[in-house]
Each structure stands twice: as C-alpha cells, then as structure tokens.
N, C-alpha and C positions, 0 to 999 in steps of 0.2 A: 638114940643114934650114937654110934660109936664115933670116935675121932677119925677113924679110917673112912667111914661112910661120909662124914662131913667133908673131909679132905678130897674124896673122890667127887662129890657133888660140886665143891668149889672149883676143882680143876676142870670138870666137865663144862660148867657154866662159863668159866674163863675162856676155854677153848672155843666154845660155841660163840661167845661174844666176839672173840678175835676173828673167827672165821666170817661172821656176818659183817664186821667192819672191813675186813680185807675185800670181801666180795662187793661191798658198796663202793669202795675206792676204785676197785678194778672196773666196775660198771661205768663209773663216771669217766674214768680215763679212756676206756674203749669208746664211749659215746662221743667224747671230745675229739678223739683221733678220727673217727668216722666223719664227724662234722667238718673237721679240717680238710680231710681228703675230698669231700664233696665240694667244699668251697674252692679248693685248689683246681679241681676238674672244671668247675664253672668258670673260674678265672682263665684257665687255659682255653676254653671254648670261646670266651669273650675275646681274648687276645688273637685267636685264629680268625674270628670274624672281622675284628678291627684291621688286622694286617691284610686280609683279603679285600676288604672294602678300600683301604688306602691304595693298594696296588692297582685295582681296577679303576679307581677314580683317577689316578695319575695316568694310567694307560689311556683312558678316555680323553683326558685333557691334552696329552701329548700327541694323540692321533690326528688332531686337527679336524675331527668330524664336527660339523656345525651343530650347535645345540638347538634343536627344535622340539616340537611336541612329540614327534615320532621317535627321536633319539633320546629323549629325556629318560625313558625307562631303562636305558642302558647304564645310567649312573647308578652306582652301588646303593646310594642312599634311597633311591626309589625302588630298585630291584629288591633290596633287603626288606623293605616294608611290605612288598608283595609276598616275599618268602614267609615273613612272620604271619601273614593272613593265611597262607596255605599250610603252615606247619601243623595246625590242628587237624588237617586231613590225614596226616601221617603219624601223629602221636595220639594213641588212645588212652594213655595213662592219665591224662589230665593234671599231671604233676609239674609240667613245664609251660610257662607262658613267656613268649618272647615278644617284647615290644621295641619298636624303633621310633625314636623321636627325630623329627626332621625340622631343621631350622631353615625355612625358606627365605626369610628376610635377609640373612647375611650370606646364604649359600655356603655356609661352613658344613664340613662333614658332621652329620649328626651323631650323638652318642648312642651306643647300643646298651640297652638295659635288659639284662637277663633277670627275670623274676622267677625264682625256683619255688614252687609251692610244694613243701615237703610235709 
C-alpha cells in the first residue's frame, strides 16, 4: 500500500467515526427533547385538570347546595374519578392511565396522578 492509500483509508475511517459519533449525540439530544416535550404536555394537562377541579369545587361550595348523597357526585373529586373510569372507553391506545386519589377522611381535594405508559 502506498502512503496515499493509507492516508485515504485513515481519512475515510476518521470521517466515518466522526459521523457515527455525531449521529449518536444527535439521537440522544432528539430523544431527550421529545421526552421533555411529552413531560411538559403531561404537566399542562395535569394543571388544566387541577384548575378545573378547583374552580368547580369552589363553585359547588359557594353555591350553598347542601351536600347529600345525590349532590356528592357534583364535587370534582368524585366526578373526576368517574371520568377516569370512563376514560378507557374513549382511549384505544392503552398508553394513558389516569388515576385519581381521593382523601375522604380529611375531605381535601385529592391529588391527580397521571401515569403515562410509553
């Protein structure tokens, strides 16, 4: 092999390794960006549900409607638990599971847990 052939092989291998390294870094960066975007969307959905729940909860309290077994379902904590049960009838992907935790002992507004199965 001549020096020119060795130099061309060295340059080719160097360029190939550089390209592979660049693509691996680009892949990891793109993957992280997509994951961050999905987490941001999930947080936005959670915040929307929390705000909706708080507004409806306050509206129910301020309305003066007596709390009975018949009106209990109008409270957001109870309505959202029914929504989470019905959600699977509308979502065929199987990638989203929405669970609502209810704290009946203290009657605090329960946290909303979004569990995204990806």
